NUNU-713732 format. One record per residue (C-alpha): x, y, z. Coordinates in steps of 0.5 Angstrom, whole numbers, padded with zeros to 4 digits, always signed. Layout:
N
XYZ/...
END
This chain:
107
+0000+0000+0001/+0005+0004+0002/+0009+0003-0005/+0002+0006-0008/+0002+0012-0005/+0008+0014-0006/+0008+0012-0014/+0002+0016-0015/+0000+0021-0009/-0006+0025-0012/-0010+0019-0013/-0008+0017-0006/-0010+0024-0004/-0016+0024-0007/-0018+0017-0005/-0017+0019+0002/-0022+0025+0002/-0027+0022-0002/-0027+0016+0004/-0027+0023+0009/-0033+0025+0005/-0036+0019+0005/-0035+0018+0012/-0038+0026+0013/-0044+0024+0009/-0046+0018+0013/-0045+0021+0020/-0049+0027+0017/-0054+0022+0014/-0061+0024+0018/-0060+0032+0017/-0058+0031+0010/-0065+0026+0008/-0069+0032+0012/-0066+0038+0007/-0071+0037+0001/-0077+0037+0006/-0074+0044+0009/-0074+0048+0002/-0081+0047+0001/-0083+0048+0008/-0079+0054+0009/-0081+0057+0002/-0089+0056+0004/-0089+0059+0011/-0085+0065+0009/-0089+0067+0003/-0095+0065+0007/-0092+0071+0013/-0090+0075+0008/-0096+0075+0004/-0102+0074+0009/-0099+0078+0015/-0095+0083+0013/-0099+0084+0008/-0094+0086+0002/-0096+0084-0006/-0094+0078-0010/-0088+0080-0013/-0085+0083-0007/-0087+0076-0002/-0084+0072-0009/-0077+0076-0009/-0077+0075-0001/-0077+0068-0001/-0073+0066-0007/-0067+0061-0005/-0061+0058-0009/-0066+0052-0010/-0072+0054-0014/-0078+0051-0012/-0082+0046-0018/-0089+0048-0016/-0092+0054-0013/-0100+0055-0011/-0103+0061-0008/-0110+0061-0005/-0112+0069-0004/-0119+0066-0002/-0116+0061+0003/-0110+0064+0005/-0107+0058+0004/-0101+0057+0000/-0098+0050-0003/-0091+0050-0005/-0087+0043-0008/-0080+0042-0009/-0074+0037-0009/-0079+0032-0009/-0083+0034-0003/-0089+0039-0001/-0092+0043+0004/-0097+0048+0005/-0098+0054+0010/-0105+0057+0012/-0106+0064+0016/-0110+0062+0022/-0111+0069+0024/-0108+0076+0027/-0105+0074+0033/-0103+0067+0030/-0101+0068+0024/-0098+0063+0019/-0098+0056+0021/-0095+0050+0017/-0100+0045+0016/-0098+0037+0018/
END
């Protein structure tokens, strides 16, 4: 093995980095698995709060919740004050509960 390292130091370094990356991914697997759900939940909740709690216009709220990873589906129901967002294969919705409660994610 030490002969391989001496003969191919760049490949050896890349293999060690790959092993370290795989170890980190395994260690953080629960958080990484939850990440796709966070994108749509954050967008739905923050848009609902921006639009129905703060009373901002549609264009402003869309720019307010814009993220690096875009949502694939977005539905705003002004009559029911409900927002549904899909992104990265997950969907979440938020609804306006009232003046004192604001918006809440739906289970």
